C-alpha positions as CSV (number, residue, x, y, z in Angstrom):
1,M,0.0,0.0,0.0
2,R,1.3,3.4,-0.8
3,R,2.3,5.7,2.0
4,K,-0.3,8.4,0.9
5,E,-3.0,5.7,0.9
6,V,-2.0,4.6,4.5
7,V,-2.0,8.2,5.7
8,A,-5.4,9.0,4.1
9,R,-6.9,5.8,5.6
10,V,-5.6,6.6,9.1
11,R,-6.9,10.2,9.0
12,R,-10.3,8.9,8.1
13,R,-10.3,6.4,11.0
14,I,-9.1,9.0,13.5
15,L,-11.8,11.5,12.5
16,T,-14.4,8.8,12.6
17,S,-13.3,7.7,16.0
18,A,-13.2,11.3,17.3
19,R,-16.7,12.0,16.0
20,L,-18.1,8.8,17.6
21,V,-16.6,9.8,20.9
22,M,-18.0,13.3,20.7
23,R,-21.4,12.0,19.8
24,S,-21.3,9.7,22.9
25,L,-21.0,12.8,25.1
26,V,-24.6,13.9,24.6
27,L,-26.8,12.8,27.5
28,W,-28.8,15.3,29.5
29,A,-30.8,18.5,28.6
30,V,-29.9,21.8,30.1
31,V,-31.6,25.1,30.2
32,A,-30.3,28.4,28.9
33,E,-29.4,30.1,32.2
34,P,-25.9,31.2,33.4
35,V,-26.5,29.2,36.6
36,E,-28.9,26.3,36.6
37,A,-29.4,22.9,38.1
38,R,-28.3,20.0,35.9
39,D,-29.4,16.4,36.2
40,C,-27.1,14.0,37.9
41,Q,-27.5,10.2,38.4
42,D,-27.0,8.5,41.7
43,I,-24.4,5.8,41.3
44,R,-26.2,3.4,43.7
45,T,-29.8,3.7,42.8
46,G,-30.0,5.5,39.5
47,Q,-32.1,8.1,41.1
48,A,-31.8,11.6,39.6
49,F,-30.9,14.7,41.5
50,V,-29.7,18.1,40.5
51,V,-26.3,19.8,40.7
52,P,-26.0,23.6,40.3
53,T,-23.7,24.5,37.5
54,A,-22.3,27.6,35.8
55,G,-20.3,28.0,32.6
56,Y,-17.8,30.7,31.5
57,T,-15.7,31.4,28.5
58,S,-11.9,31.4,28.7
59,G,-12.2,35.2,29.0
60,G,-14.4,35.1,32.0
61,T,-17.8,35.8,30.4
62,A,-20.8,33.8,31.6
63,V,-22.4,31.6,29.0
64,A,-25.8,30.0,28.7
65,L,-25.6,26.3,29.6
66,D,-27.5,25.2,26.5
67,S,-24.4,26.4,24.5
68,L,-22.1,24.1,26.3
69,P,-21.3,20.5,25.4
70,E,-23.4,18.1,27.6
71,R,-21.5,15.8,29.9
72,L,-22.2,12.8,32.0
73,C,-22.9,13.6,35.7
74,V,-22.9,10.9,38.4
75,G,-22.6,11.1,42.1
76,S,-24.2,10.3,45.4
77,L,-27.2,11.5,47.4
78,Q,-25.7,10.4,50.7
79,G,-22.1,11.4,50.3
80,T,-20.7,7.9,50.5
81,S,-17.0,8.8,49.6
82,A,-17.6,8.3,45.9
83,V,-14.6,8.5,43.6
84,T,-15.3,9.2,39.9
85,I,-13.1,9.2,36.8
86,S,-13.8,9.3,33.1
87,D,-13.7,6.0,31.2
88,G,-12.2,7.8,28.2
89,A,-15.3,7.4,26.1
90,G,-17.8,9.8,27.7
91,G,-18.8,7.5,30.6
92,A,-17.6,7.0,34.1
93,F,-15.9,4.5,36.5
94,V,-17.1,5.0,40.0
95,S,-16.1,3.5,43.4
96,W,-17.8,4.1,46.7
97,L,-18.4,2.9,50.2
98,Q,-21.6,1.1,51.1
99,P,-22.7,0.3,54.7
100,A,-22.8,-3.5,55.3
101,G,-23.9,-4.2,58.8
102,E,-21.3,-2.8,61.2
103,Y,-18.7,-2.4,58.4
104,C,-18.5,-0.8,55.0
105,D,-17.9,-2.6,51.6
106,L,-16.1,-1.1,48.6
107,M,-18.3,-1.0,45.5
108,F,-17.8,-0.4,41.8
109,Q,-19.9,0.7,38.9
110,H,-19.3,1.6,35.2
111,V,-21.8,4.0,33.7
112,L,-21.9,4.6,30.0
113,A,-22.3,7.9,28.2
114,S,-25.9,7.0,27.7
115,G,-26.4,6.9,31.5
116,E,-26.9,3.1,31.4
117,V,-24.9,0.7,33.5
118,V,-22.4,-1.3,31.3
119,Q,-23.7,-4.7,30.4
120,G,-22.4,-7.3,32.9
121,C,-22.2,-4.9,35.8
122,P,-25.1,-5.1,38.3
123,E,-27.4,-2.1,38.6
124,G,-26.6,-1.6,42.2
125,G,-22.9,-2.0,41.6
126,R,-20.4,-4.8,42.1
127,A,-18.5,-5.4,45.4
128,V,-14.8,-4.9,44.9
129,C,-14.1,-5.9,48.5
130,N,-16.6,-7.2,51.1
131,A,-14.0,-8.7,53.4
132,K,-14.6,-8.6,57.2
133,G,-13.7,-5.2,58.5
134,S,-14.3,-1.8,56.8
135,Q,-12.8,-0.6,53.6
136,S,-12.3,3.2,53.2
137,Q,-10.4,5.9,51.3
138,P,-11.0,4.5,47.8
139,T,-9.0,5.7,44.8
140,L,-9.1,4.9,41.1
141,T,-7.0,5.4,38.0
142,L,-7.4,4.2,34.4
143,A,-5.6,1.0,33.3
144,G,-5.1,1.8,29.6
145,N,-8.5,1.7,27.8
146,S,-9.7,-1.6,29.2
147,G,-10.4,-1.1,32.9
148,V,-9.2,0.5,36.1
149,W,-6.8,0.1,39.0
150,S,-8.5,0.3,42.4
151,A,-6.8,0.8,45.8
152,W,-8.1,1.5,49.3
153,K,-7.4,1.4,53.0
154,D,-8.5,-2.0,54.5
155,C,-9.1,-3.1,58.1
156,R,-9.8,-6.8,57.6
157,E,-6.8,-7.7,59.8
158,A,-7.0,-6.8,63.5
159,G,-4.5,-4.4,64.8
160,A,-3.3,-2.6,61.7
161,S,-4.8,-1.0,58.6
162,A,-3.3,-2.0,55.3
163,I,-3.4,-0.9,51.6
164,Y,-5.0,-3.2,49.1
165,L,-4.9,-3.1,45.3
166,V,-6.8,-4.8,42.4
167,R,-6.9,-4.5,38.7
168,L,-10.5,-4.6,37.3
169,D,-11.9,-4.9,33.9
170,S,-14.7,-2.5,32.6
171,Q,-17.3,-4.6,34.5
172,G,-15.5,-4.5,37.8
173,V,-14.2,-8.1,37.6
174,P,-10.6,-8.7,38.8
175,T,-8.1,-9.4,36.0
176,L,-4.4,-10.4,35.5
177,G,-4.6,-12.9,38.3
178,Y,-5.8,-10.5,41.0
179,P,-8.1,-12.2,43.5
180,E,-11.5,-11.0,44.7
181,G,-10.8,-8.4,47.4
182,G,-7.4,-7.5,45.9
183,I,-3.8,-8.0,47.2
184,K,-2.1,-6.5,50.2
185,T,0.6,-4.1,49.0
186,S,1.7,-2.6,52.4
187,E,4.0,-4.3,54.8
188,Q,2.7,-6.6,57.5
189,G,2.1,-4.9,60.9
190,E,2.8,-1.4,59.4
191,P,-0.3,0.8,59.8
192,S,-1.0,2.3,56.3
193,S,-3.6,4.8,55.0
194,E,-4.3,7.5,52.4
195,P,-3.6,5.6,49.2
196,C,-3.3,7.5,45.9
197,L,-3.2,6.0,42.4
198,V,-1.8,7.6,39.2
199,G,-1.8,5.9,35.8
200,D,1.5,5.6,34.1
201,G,0.1,6.0,30.5
202,Q,1.1,2.4,29.6
203,G,-1.6,0.5,31.4
204,G,0.2,0.4,34.7
205,A,-0.1,2.5,37.8
206,W,1.8,4.2,40.5
207,L,0.5,3.5,44.0
208,L,1.4,6.0,46.8
209,W,0.4,5.8,50.5
210,R,1.3,6.8,54.0
211,A,2.8,4.2,56.3
212,K,3.8,4.3,60.0
213,R,7.4,3.3,59.7
214,S,10.1,3.7,62.3
215,G,7.9,5.8,64.5
216,S,7.0,8.4,61.9
217,G,4.8,8.8,58.8
218,A,6.7,7.9,55.6
219,L,5.3,8.0,52.0
220,I,5.8,4.7,50.2
221,L,5.7,4.3,46.4
222,K,5.2,1.2,44.2
223,H,5.0,1.0,40.4
224,F,2.8,-1.8,38.9
225,G,3.1,-2.5,35.2
226,G,0.4,-3.2,32.6
227,D,0.8,-6.9,33.3
228,G,-0.2,-6.4,36.9
229,A,3.2,-7.2,38.4
230,L,5.7,-4.8,40.1
231,V,7.8,-3.0,37.5
232,S,11.4,-4.3,37.3
233,G,13.5,-2.3,39.8
234,S,10.5,-1.3,42.0
235,P,11.4,-2.5,45.5
236,T,9.1,-5.2,46.9
237,G,8.7,-3.2,50.1
238,G,8.1,0.0,48.2
239,R,10.3,3.0,47.7
240,V,10.4,5.6,50.5
241,I,10.2,9.1,48.9
242,T,10.3,11.2,52.1
243,T,13.4,11.9,54.2
244,S,14.2,9.8,57.2
245,G,12.7,10.9,60.6
246,T,10.0,13.1,59.1
247,S,6.2,12.6,59.5
248,A,4.4,13.0,56.2
249,A,0.6,12.9,55.7
250,H,-2.2,13.7,53.2
251,P,-0.3,12.7,50.0
252,I,-1.7,13.6,46.5
253,A,-0.2,12.9,43.2
254,T,-0.7,13.4,39.4
255,S,1.1,12.4,36.2
256,D,4.1,14.6,35.1
257,G,3.3,13.9,31.5
258,A,6.5,12.0,30.9
259,G,5.8,8.6,32.6
260,G,6.6,9.8,36.1
261,L,4.6,11.7,38.7
262,V,4.4,14.8,40.8
263,V,3.7,14.4,44.5
264,S,2.6,16.8,47.2
265,W,2.1,16.2,51.0
266,S,2.1,17.9,54.4
267,Q,4.7,17.3,56.9
268,E,4.7,17.8,60.7
269,A,7.2,20.4,61.9
270,A,8.2,21.5,65.4
271,T,6.3,24.8,65.0
272,G,3.3,23.5,62.9
273,S,3.5,21.9,59.5
274,R,5.1,22.3,56.1
275,I,4.0,21.5,52.6
276,Y,6.2,19.9,50.0
277,V,6.2,19.0,46.3
278,N,8.4,16.5,44.5
279,R,8.8,14.9,41.1
280,I,9.6,11.2,40.6
281,G,10.9,10.1,37.2
282,A,9.6,7.2,35.1
283,S,12.3,4.9,36.7
284,G,11.0,5.6,40.2
285,D,14.0,7.6,41.1
286,Q,14.3,11.2,42.2
287,Y,13.9,13.4,39.1
288,A,17.1,15.1,38.1
289,G,17.3,18.8,39.2
290,W,14.9,18.3,42.1
291,P,16.3,18.2,45.7
292,A,16.1,14.9,47.7
293,G,12.9,15.1,49.7
294,G,11.3,17.7,47.4
295,L,10.8,21.4,47.5
296,E,9.3,23.2,50.6
297,L,6.3,25.4,49.6
298,E,5.3,26.8,53.0
299,D,6.1,26.5,56.7
300,S,3.2,27.5,58.9
301,P,2.0,27.2,62.6
302,A,-1.3,26.0,61.1
303,L,-2.2,22.7,59.5
304,L,-1.3,22.7,55.8
305,K,-3.1,20.2,53.6
306,P,-2.6,19.8,49.8
307,M,-5.9,19.7,47.8
308,A,-5.1,19.4,44.1
309,L,-2.3,19.2,41.5
310,E,-2.5,20.1,37.8
311,T,0.3,19.7,35.3
312,S,0.9,21.7,32.1
313,P,3.7,20.9,29.7
314,T,6.2,23.0,31.7
315,Q,5.0,23.3,35.2
316,V,2.8,22.0,38.0
317,F,0.1,24.1,39.6
318,M,-0.9,23.4,43.2
319,T,-3.5,24.4,45.7
320,W,-3.6,23.7,49.5
321,T,-5.3,25.0,52.6
322,E,-3.9,26.6,55.7
323,N,-6.2,25.6,58.6
324,F,-6.2,27.5,61.9
325,E,-8.6,26.8,64.8
326,D,-11.0,29.5,63.8
327,S,-10.3,30.3,60.1
328,C,-9.0,28.8,56.9
329,S,-7.1,30.1,53.8
330,A,-6.9,28.6,50.4
331,K,-3.6,29.1,48.6
332,F,-2.2,28.6,45.1
333,G,1.3,28.1,43.8
334,S,3.4,26.6,41.0
335,V,6.7,24.9,40.4
336,A,8.4,24.3,37.0
337,L,8.8,20.7,36.1
338,D,12.5,21.1,36.1
339,G,12.4,21.9,39.8
340,T,12.8,25.7,39.6
341,W,10.4,28.4,40.7
342,P,8.5,30.0,37.7
343,A,8.8,33.7,37.4
344,G,5.9,35.6,38.9
345,W,4.7,32.9,41.4
346,G,7.3,33.5,44.1
347,E,9.2,30.8,45.8
348,Q,7.3,30.0,49.0
349,G,4.0,30.7,50.8
350,G,1.7,30.5,47.8
351,R,-0.9,33.1,46.8
352,V,-3.9,33.9,48.9
353,P,-6.9,34.6,46.6
354,G,-8.8,37.0,48.8
355,P,-8.6,39.1,52.0
356,G,-11.0,37.0,54.1
357,V,-11.7,33.4,54.8
358,S,-11.2,31.0,51.9
359,A,-11.6,27.3,51.6
360,T,-12.1,24.1,49.4
361,P,-9.9,25.2,46.4
362,A,-10.0,23.2,43.1
363,L,-8.0,23.4,39.9
364,A,-8.2,22.6,36.2
365,A,-5.5,23.2,33.6
366,D,-6.7,25.6,30.9
367,G,-4.9,23.9,28.0
368,A,-2.9,27.0,27.2
369,G,-0.2,26.8,29.9
370,G,-2.3,28.3,32.7
371,V,-5.0,27.1,35.1
372,Y,-8.5,27.8,36.3
373,A,-8.9,28.0,40.0
374,T,-12.1,28.0,42.1
375,W,-12.7,28.3,45.9
376,L,-15.1,29.5,48.5
377,G,-14.0,32.9,49.4
378,Q,-14.9,36.6,50.3
379,P,-14.3,39.7,48.2
380,D,-13.7,41.4,51.5
381,S,-13.7,40.4,55.2
382,T,-17.3,41.5,55.8
383,A,-19.0,39.7,52.8
384,A,-20.5,36.2,52.9
385,L,-18.6,33.2,51.6
386,A,-19.4,32.6,47.9
387,L,-17.9,30.5,45.1
388,R,-15.3,32.4,43.2
389,L,-13.4,31.6,40.0
390,V,-10.3,33.0,38.4
391,R,-7.9,32.1,35.6
392,F,-4.1,32.3,36.1
393,G,-1.5,32.4,33.4
394,A,1.7,30.4,33.5
395,N,3.5,33.3,35.2
396,G,0.9,33.6,37.9
397,D,-0.8,36.8,36.5
398,T,-4.5,36.9,36.3
399,I,-5.6,36.5,32.7
400,Q,-7.0,39.7,31.1
401,G,-10.7,39.9,31.5
402,W,-10.8,38.2,34.8
403,P,-11.1,40.1,38.1
404,T,-7.9,40.0,40.2
405,G,-9.8,38.5,43.2
406,G,-11.8,36.2,41.0
407,L,-15.4,36.6,39.8
408,E,-18.3,35.6,42.0
409,V,-20.5,32.8,40.7
410,P,-24.1,33.9,41.1
411,N,-26.4,32.2,43.7
412,T,-23.6,30.7,45.7
413,S,-23.4,33.1,48.6
414,G,-23.8,31.0,51.8
415,N,-25.1,28.1,49.8
416,A,-22.3,26.2,48.2
417,S,-19.8,23.4,49.1
418,R,-17.4,20.9,47.5
419,P,-16.9,22.9,44.2
420,H,-15.6,21.2,41.1
421,V,-14.1,22.9,38.1
422,L,-13.9,21.3,34.6
423,R,-12.2,22.6,31.5
424,I,-14.5,22.5,28.5
425,D,-14.0,23.7,24.9
426,N,-13.0,27.4,25.1
427,G,-14.0,27.8,28.6
428,V,-14.7,26.2,32.0
429,L,-17.6,24.5,33.8
430,V,-18.1,25.0,37.6
431,S,-20.4,22.9,39.7
432,W,-21.0,22.7,43.4
433,N,-23.3,21.1,46.0
434,K,-25.9,22.6,48.4
435,P,-24.9,21.6,52.0
436,S,-28.5,21.0,53.0
437,E,-29.0,18.3,50.4
438,R,-26.0,16.2,51.2
439,A,-25.6,15.5,47.5
440,D,-22.2,15.2,45.9
441,G,-22.4,15.1,42.1
442,Q,-19.5,15.5,39.6
443,F,-19.5,16.2,35.9
444,L,-17.1,14.0,34.1
445,D,-14.2,15.2,31.9
446,A,-15.3,14.0,28.4
447,A,-12.9,11.9,26.5
448,L,-11.6,14.8,24.4
449,A,-12.4,17.7,26.7
450,S,-8.9,18.3,28.0
451,L,-6.8,16.8,25.1
452,G,-7.3,19.6,22.6
453,Q,-6.1,19.0,19.0
454,L,-5.5,15.3,18.4
455,P,-2.3,14.1,16.7
456,E,-2.6,13.7,12.9
457,L,-0.6,11.0,11.2
458,A,1.8,12.6,8.7
459,S,3.6,9.6,7.3
460,A,4.0,5.9,7.7
461,D,7.3,4.7,6.0
462,A,8.3,1.1,5.9
463,W,11.6,-0.7,5.2
464,P,12.3,-4.5,5.6
465,D,13.6,-3.9,9.2
466,L,11.9,-0.7,10.3
467,V,8.6,1.1,10.3
468,R,8.8,4.8,11.0
469,L,5.6,6.7,11.9
470,A,5.3,10.4,12.2
471,W,2.6,12.7,13.5
472,R,1.7,16.4,13.6
473,A,0.7,17.4,17.1
474,P,0.5,20.7,19.1
475,N,3.8,21.8,20.7
476,P,3.6,21.6,23.6
477,A,0.8,19.0,23.7
478,P,-1.4,18.4,26.8
479,Y,-1.0,14.7,26.4
480,S,1.6,12.0,25.6
481,L,1.5,9.9,22.4
482,G,2.1,6.2,22.4
483,V,1.9,3.5,19.7
484,E,1.0,-0.2,20.1
485,R,1.4,-3.1,17.7
486,S,-0.9,-6.0,17.5
487,D,0.9,-9.2,18.5
488,T,0.4,-12.7,17.1
489,D,-1.8,-13.6,20.0
490,G,-4.1,-10.6,19.6
491,S,-2.6,-8.6,22.5
492,W,-1.2,-5.1,22.0
493,V,2.5,-4.3,22.6
494,R,3.9,-0.9,23.3
495,V,6.3,0.3,20.5
496,G,9.2,2.7,21.0
497,K,9.0,6.2,22.4
498,A,7.9,9.4,20.6
499,V,10.7,11.8,19.8
500,T,10.6,15.2,18.0
501,S,12.1,15.3,14.5
502,P,14.0,18.3,13.1
503,E,10.8,19.0,11.2
504,G,8.8,19.3,14.4
505,L,7.0,16.0,13.9
506,L,6.5,13.3,16.6
507,T,8.2,10.2,15.3
508,I,8.2,6.6,16.6
509,D,10.3,3.8,15.2
510,D,9.3,0.1,15.3
511,R,12.4,-2.1,14.7
512,E,10.6,-5.4,15.7
513,V,9.1,-6.0,12.3
514,T,9.3,-9.0,9.9
515,P,10.2,-8.4,6.2
516,G,7.1,-9.0,4.0
517,S,4.6,-8.8,6.9
518,T,1.6,-6.6,7.4
519,V,1.6,-4.8,10.8
520,K,-1.4,-3.5,12.6
521,Y,-0.9,-0.4,14.8
522,R,-3.1,1.8,17.0
523,Q,-2.2,5.1,18.6
524,R,-2.9,5.9,22.3
525,V,-3.3,9.5,23.6
526,A,-2.9,9.8,27.3
527,G,-3.7,12.8,29.4
528,T,-4.1,13.3,33.2
529,Q,-6.4,10.5,34.4
530,M,-7.5,9.9,30.8
531,E,-6.4,7.7,27.9
532,L,-8.0,7.4,24.4
533,V,-7.3,5.0,21.6
534,T,-7.9,7.1,18.5
535,G,-7.5,4.7,15.6
536,E,-6.1,1.5,14.1
537,F,-4.2,1.2,10.9
538,T,-1.9,-1.2,9.0
539,V,1.4,-0.9,7.3
540,K,2.9,-3.2,4.7
541,V,6.5,-4.1,5.4
542,P,8.5,-4.8,2.2
543,A,10.1,-8.3,1.9
544,S,13.5,-7.1,0.6
545,V,15.1,-4.4,-1.5
546,P,18.2,-4.6,-3.8
547,L,21.2,-2.4,-3.6
548,G,20.8,0.3,-6.2
549,I,20.4,4.0,-7.1
550,R,16.9,5.1,-8.2
551,T,17.4,8.7,-9.2
552,L,19.8,11.6,-9.2
553,Y,18.8,15.2,-9.9
554,T,19.3,18.8,-9.0
555,R,16.8,21.2,-7.4
556,S,17.2,24.6,-5.7
557,N,21.0,24.5,-5.8
558,R,21.0,21.0,-4.2
559,L,22.1,17.6,-5.6
560,L,19.6,14.9,-4.6
561,L,19.9,11.2,-4.7
562,V,17.5,8.3,-3.9
563,A,18.9,4.9,-3.3
564,T,18.1,1.5,-1.7
565,T,20.1,-0.7,0.6
566,P,19.4,-4.4,1.5
567,A,20.2,-4.0,5.2
568,K,21.3,-1.4,7.7
569,G,25.0,-0.5,8.0
570,P,27.7,1.6,6.3
571,V,27.2,2.8,2.8
572,R,29.5,4.7,0.4
573,F,28.2,7.1,-2.3
574,E,30.4,8.4,-5.1
575,L,29.9,10.7,-8.1
576,F,32.1,10.7,-11.3
577,D,32.2,12.7,-14.5
578,V,32.7,11.1,-17.9
579,Q,36.4,11.5,-17.6
580,G,36.4,9.3,-14.5
581,R,37.1,12.2,-12.1
582,R,35.5,11.7,-8.7
583,L,33.5,14.8,-7.8
584,L,31.9,13.6,-4.5
585,R,32.3,10.9,-1.9
586,D,30.0,10.4,1.1
587,D,30.3,7.6,3.7
588,R,27.1,7.1,5.8
589,T,25.8,4.6,8.2
590,F,22.0,3.9,8.1
591,D,19.9,2.4,10.8
592,H,17.5,0.7,8.4
593,A,17.3,-1.1,5.1
594,G,15.3,0.1,2.1
595,E,15.0,3.5,0.6
596,V,17.4,6.3,1.7
597,K,17.5,9.9,0.6
598,L,20.5,12.2,0.5
599,D,21.2,15.7,-0.7
600,W,24.3,17.9,-0.9
601,S,25.2,21.4,-2.1
602,I,26.0,21.0,-5.8
603,P,29.7,20.0,-6.0
604,D,32.2,21.9,-8.0
605,G,32.3,20.7,-11.6
606,V,28.7,19.5,-11.7
607,N,26.7,21.2,-14.5
608,K,24.6,19.9,-17.4
609,G,25.9,16.7,-18.7
610,V,26.5,12.9,-18.1
611,Y,27.6,11.6,-14.7
612,F,28.0,8.2,-13.1
613,A,26.8,7.5,-9.5
614,R,28.1,4.5,-7.5
615,I,26.8,3.0,-4.3
616,A,28.8,0.4,-2.3
617,F,27.6,-1.8,0.6
618,G,28.9,-5.0,2.1
619,G,31.4,-5.9,-0.6
620,Q,29.0,-5.2,-3.5
621,S,28.5,-2.1,-5.6
622,K,26.2,-0.7,-8.2
623,T,26.9,2.1,-10.8
624,R,24.3,3.9,-12.8
625,K,24.6,6.7,-15.5
626,F,22.5,9.9,-15.2
627,I,22.0,12.9,-17.3
628,I,21.7,16.2,-15.4
629,K,19.7,18.7,-17.5
630,N,19.9,21.8,-15.4
């Protein structure tokens, strides 16, 4: 198949896949009001309740809700610690706690974009763990596009809490050999709590938790691969990422966009507490440029607690709270992903969004290097608490059009709690709950909502021992690009790593190909807590090619040559005139067989006339006559 035909076919499939995903997002009707209640579905009973919602453009202008893309909303009428993530196709994976006698069981449900429960999953949810003793603190992350990882705090053993983990398919059934009720990942007799899961973009997951070790609170990290086992090099007892003798708590984490993760936590100090942020590389080691033990953001006599992390291609945005006995302050800050302090944000202490009490901050990356931030706050110390929203740029400045202290969301004064903020196309969606109703609903990030422009396949070149794929993509892109090859047993195998070519294209090389075969690929786009397979395509690998020179010509003061080699290795090119004088010699080593292209500045002595080009490889050579006409 010609390369142009491959590219055209892949483009059609990508567009078709994207359209199908976007169609799947339509679910509930909304009314044309700047602030309105929107239907939400209870994860346990299917009962409908409403969640107040407001929409704004990226410039801070209120928009009618009927002009916004509709999204799935699920939640709980009783506030049963529900954890909700997008399934990457407009639906949702949900985990929650359900009373069972004197204990609580951990439940799971998969809701489709249509609002229906996925076939094979019970309407009332499936028990992930109903072992004796309560389960609590559930957390979820995507496992590729075929299920989820689930972790929780478990008290089935008397005397000490533990962290348990399981890999579930899309119906909530354990996979990859995991038993019902999961496996224990923390150490025996070591009280453990506050688990946090982050997908690694390759079907695996990072698991972080707090453990009582050597008399203090340490943060422990394990990395599980897409096969369900610990990644090679990950210690069986976990990797301690906090410094010895410190007491860490309240860990949160998110992907760094490069296979690793960014972690934040609070740490007890002699005079109060401190808050830290650190970056862990894809290998599990401390990321180069970051100090051991992380960067200190603030030292306060109050209790500091991290609330949210959001990464952009160059930095991580953070929000935390400073809690005194009689007041609370929400704070925002940022650190560059190389471990330096971005200009404009300041090094420590964060940014207080208002003069009075502020609480429950939330974040969402804006897709343009900045971040949307929402919190309950006061425009002055005498006003009532209300939900406020602002947009910060990468340098910490408030984006033009937005009030410095944030805009007040209407109808939230004294009547809002647990706010959520969700980036949508060219804007932001804010939702919250009314404390009197004890309802906690959340709108799900649609499959393409925070990914922006999808990568577009630019070329698919094949040689007997190499397939080279190249994409056009935004730079920087709010996602990572991966490619998988269909194996002989029908499974998908990750191929290479995307690198940027001199032309600005993302390229991936597959060297594990068989001459004469037809290879099926699919591309995977992975963002924070979200992955999407956007298309499948095939590439025909040539069986073999002879040594030879196909063409020689001049264009734009350059001499161009197209040749073929039967294998990778060193090749010599030479050019002679009719008198036998050598005008050019070039020794190159190629990393693939098949077609190669070279160009040079036109050598001295090359004009119109007859010339002889020779290629030599592995003890054989070929010579061909050419006529240069200009």
